[in-house]
N, C-alpha and C positions, 0 to 999 in steps of 0.2 A: 481354259486359261482366261484370265481377265483381259479386257480390251486394253491395248497399249502396253502389254507385257510380252516378252519373248522368253523362250527357254534357252538357257545357257549351260553348257557342259563345262564343269571344272573338275580338277583332280580331287579324289576323295580326301586326300590329306589336307588340301586347301580348304575344302568344305568343313572338315573336322576342326581345323584351326579357327575358322571364322565362327563356327557354331559354338565352340568352347569359349572363345572370347566374348561372344554375344551373351552366353549364359553367365560367365563369371562377372561381367559388368552389370548384370541385371537390367539389360536394355529392354525398355517397355515395348518398343516397336517390334513387330514380327520380324523373323530372320530375313526373308526375301526383301522387303522394303528397306530394312537396315543395310543389307549388302548393297542394294542399289544406291542408297545415299552415301555409303562408304566409298564406293567406286567414283561417284561424281565428285565427292570432296577431294579425293586424291588426284583426280584429273585437274580440278580447279587449282589445287596446291601446286601441281607441276606447271600449269600455265602461269600462275602468279610468279613462280620462281624464275621461269625463263623469259617472261614477257614484261613483268613489272619490276620485280625486285633487283634482278641482276641480268638484264638482257645482254650485257657485254660479256658474260661468261658462258662457256660451253663445255660440257663434259666430253672430253676426248677419249676417255677410257679408264677403266679400273684395272689396275695391275696388281702384282703380288703384294706390295706394301705401300702403294700410293695411288691417288686419283690424279689424273692429268687433266688440267683445265686449259682452255684457250681463253685468255683475257684480252679482248679486243680493245679495251680502254687503254691498257698498258702495252698493247701490241707485243704480247709474248705468251709463253707457256708458263704455267704455275703447277708445281707439284705440291699436293697436300699429302703429307707422308704420315703413315701410321707408325708410331714409335712408342714403345712401352705402354701400349693401350690408349694413347692419345694422338689426336691429329695435330699436325704442325705444318705451317705454310713456309715453303722454302723461299718465297719472295719477300713476304712481309716479316719473316722471322717471328711469327706470332702463332698463338693458338686460339685467337678470337677475332680474326679479321674477316672481311667479307667472303674471302675464299673458303675459309673454314665453315662459315655459316651456310654458304651455298652447298658445300659438300654434305654438311649435316642434314640438309633438307632433301637431298637426293633420295628417291625411293630405292635406288640401287645400293645405297650404303648398307642396308641391312644384309644384303648378300655379301658385301665386302667383309663385314665383321663376322658373318656366319661362317665364311670360308677360313677364318683365322683360328677357329676352334680346333 
């Protein structure tokens, strides 16, 4: 193994998804360095979301048809509701406010939608 690298065990299905995506997108970088970059990029995205873009928002949980946020700026809870395949904010009565943008950037959102199928 090359210096500065470690072995990591992941599920076969996860590896297959990453490998297939890597192949379909014709990514020039080899698979392992690309996965390393991909992981760092997603960590940085999460840090940006929680520390820079909307530090006043916190994901309190994903429920059956909504994501519950704690909005420290407005001192209250916000429900971002999935209705008819679209997200809607119960506080701003909007589908394009900061709460919607925050939820759309959450990595957990893919799981939320995946469970709706």
